[in-house]
N, C-alpha and C positions, 0 to 999 in steps of 0.2 A: 683182790689185794695186790699191790704193786710188786711184792716180792715173789709172786708166783712164777714169773719167767726164770728167775734164778734157781728156784727149787726144781723146776722142770728141766733146766739145763743139767743140774747135778744128777737128777735121776736118769737122764738120757745117757750121760757119760758112763754110769754104772751098767746100764743095760747094754751099751755097745761093747763094754769090756768087763764082764762080770767076774773074770778071773784076775783082774788087775792086782788084787791084794792076796792072791792065792798063795798058800804056803803048804809044804808037805807036812806030814805028821812027824814031829820031832821026838827025841828021847829026853824027858825031863832030867833023868839021872846024869846023862852026859852034859846036859845044859848046865846043871848045877856046878859041875867041875869047871866049866868056863866062867860062869858067874863068879865063883869064888876067887878066881885068878884075875879076871879082867873087869867085871862089871860092878861088883859089890861095893867098892869104895865110894862110888858116886850114887848108885841106885839102890843100895842096900842088898843084903843077902836074900831077903824075902821080897824085894821089889818095892819096899816102902822107904823112899829116900828121906833122910833126915835134913837134907839141905834143900831149901825151897827153890833154888835155881835149877835143881836136877829133877826130872820128872819121876813120879811114881810109875812103876811098871807092873806092879802086882795086879793080876786079873786082866791085864790088857790083852786084847785079841791077838793071838799069835800072828795072824796074817799082817796086822799093822806093824808089829815089831819087826818082822822080816822085811817088810817094805821099807821101813825107815833105815834099818841097817844096810840094806842094799843101796839106798840112796845116799847114805853117808859115804859108803865105800866108793861109789861112782861119782861122788861130789855133786849129785843133783841137789842134795841138801847139804849145804856147806857148814861144817863145824870142824875146826882143826883137831880138837880133842877127840871127837867121835870118829873122824877120819882115821886117826891112829889106832883107835880101838877096833873099828870095823874092818879095816884093810886086811888083817891076817885071817879073818874068819871065812871059812868056806860056806857054801850054801847049806850044807848039813849042820855046820856049827850054828848058823843063824837060826835054823829051824829048832835045834835043840835048846838054845837059849830062850827062844820064844815059847817053846813048850813048857820050860821050867817056870818062867816068870808068869805065864798065863795061868799056871796052876796054883799060884800063891794067893793068899787072902789079903785084900786091902785093909788098911787100918783107917778108921774114921779120923778126919782132920778137924772138921768143924771150922767155923769162922766167927769173928767177934763183932763185926760192924753191921748191925742190923739194917741201917739205912742203905748201905751199899748192897747188902744181900737182897733187900726188897726191890731196889732198882734193877739189879741184875736179873732177878727172877722175871720181871716184866719183859726184858729183852730175850732171855733164854726161852721163855714159854710162849711169848707172843710176837717177838720180833719188833721192828720199828717200821710201821707201814709208810710213814712219811719219808723215810730214807731208803725204802725198798730193801730193808734188812729182814731176811726170813728168820723165823724162830729157830734157835739153835737145836731145840728138841726135835725138829723135823728130821734131823740126821743123827743126832747124838742121843735121842730118846728122852722122854720126860724125866727119867731118873738118872740120866747121864751114862747109862750102860752102853750106849752106842749100838751099832748093828754089826755083828761078826762078819768079817771079810769085806766090809764096806766102809764103816765109819768107826773111829776109835772110841774106846771108853774114856769118859772125861770125869766121871764121878769122883770127888775127893781129890782131884789133882791140885797141886800147890797153886795158889792164886798167883804168886810171883812168876811161876813158870808159864802159866796160861797167858798172863798179861804180856810177858816178854815175847811169846810166840805170836800172839795176835798183832803186836806192834811190828814184829819181823815180817809177817805176811803183808801188813799194810805198807811198809816201807819198801818191800821187794827184796829185803835181805834173805827172807825165806821164800823160795819160789817153787816148791814142789807140790803145790795144790792150787790150781787156778781159781777154784770156787772160793776157797778160804781167802785168797788174795782179794777177790771182789767183795766179799762180805766185810773183811777187816777194813778195807778202804773207806767204808761208809760209817765206821764207828769212831766216835771221839775218844780221847784218852779216858774221860770219866766213864763212858759206856763200857769200854774195855775193862777198866778196873772193876766196875760193878759186876759184869758178867763173870769175870775171873773169881771174884769173891763168892758169888753164888755157886759156881761150879765146885769150889773147894768145900762148900757147906753141904753139897749133895752126898748122900751116903746110902 
């Protein structure tokens, strides 16, 4: 399968740096205090965002949350709003927020476009061999749960948010994951939309 080299590259990156996503053990109670003041307006008190442009964080792996907050703060991942939110946070604050959101229960979102879901399922589960696109489930798991400390949970994520992030990877606007940049560069607008719709339907 032509996508094998990309999967092998991804695996090699993790093996070379298995602690790349490492996060210390945070305090959920302290995290909730920060969430109530800083995060809840966009991501929800329980991590289930009501706005499709803002990602759900409920049950997200804490290592991933800490990584993204650090990269917003250092502007490896550029977002003016999140720069303002993350900049005042200490390493302990980030770990506490991550511990809190990772302990919350995600709410099923579902999706309505069956044709898109079916098309997205084919890409998510089987990739696109002709374009050397690996199956999304190779990293994010068949049910979208991801792999703790390595790959983020995607199950039930807002389709609009996933679509926007894949396009940002493709354009280079988001540059904090070289593998995702390579994958997204090979996807058409319609393929991105379909995968995003399928991911939202995963629960």
